[in-house]
C-alpha positions in Angstrom: 173.3 -94.5 145.7 175.9 -97.0 147.2 176.8 -97.7 150.7 180.0 -98.0 152.0 181.6 -97.8 155.6 184.1 -95.5 156.7 187.2 -95.2 158.8 186.7 -91.3 159.6 184.2 -90.7 162.4 183.7 -94.4 163.1 182.9 -96.1 166.5 182.7 -99.6 165.8 182.9 -100.3 162.0 181.8 -97.2 160.3 178.8 -98.6 159.1 176.6 -95.2 160.7 179.1 -93.0 159.4 179.3 -94.4 156.1 175.5 -94.2 155.4 175.4 -90.8 157.0 177.9 -89.8 154.6 176.1 -91.3 151.9 173.1 -89.6 152.5 174.3 -86.1 153.8 173.0 -86.4 157.3 174.4 -86.3 160.5 176.0 -89.6 161.7 174.3 -88.9 165.4 171.1 -89.0 163.9 171.8 -92.0 161.8 173.3 -93.7 165.1 170.4 -92.6 167.2 167.6 -94.1 164.3 169.5 -97.5 164.3 169.7 -97.7 168.2 166.1 -96.6 168.2 165.1 -99.5 165.2 167.1 -102.1 166.7 165.3 -101.6 170.3 162.2 -101.7 168.6 162.6 -105.2 166.7 163.9 -107.2 169.5 167.6 -106.5 169.4 168.8 -109.3 166.9 167.7 -108.0 164.0 169.7 -104.9 164.4 172.6 -106.7 165.6 172.4 -109.5 162.7 172.3 -106.4 160.1 175.0 -104.3 161.6 177.1 -107.4 161.4 176.2 -108.1 157.9 176.8 -104.5 156.7 180.0 -104.8 158.6 181.2 -107.8 156.4 179.5 -106.9 153.0 180.1 -103.2 152.5 183.3 -102.0 150.9 185.3 -99.4 152.7 185.1 -96.0 150.9 188.1 -95.5 149.8 187.9 -99.2 147.8 184.5 -97.8 147.1 185.6 -95.1 145.2 188.6 -96.7 143.7 186.0 -99.3 141.9 183.8 -96.3 140.8 186.7 -94.7 139.0 187.7 -98.1 137.5 184.2 -98.7 136.2 184.1 -95.0 134.5 187.3 -95.7 132.7 
């Protein structure tokens, strides 16, 4: 299973929306888990992880296009 970010349902960058879509879970649950984990780890690890995911993860449309191209 690959991760991607989504425009639909995004609040900031679409990271939690993409993770929720990938795992077929509710986006609110993913957001709460992320916030809880970020607070427990002292804020900065969560912020750095989110920023890295924002930069590294492709948009869902680009991800699907890449998947189609590799299947052909």
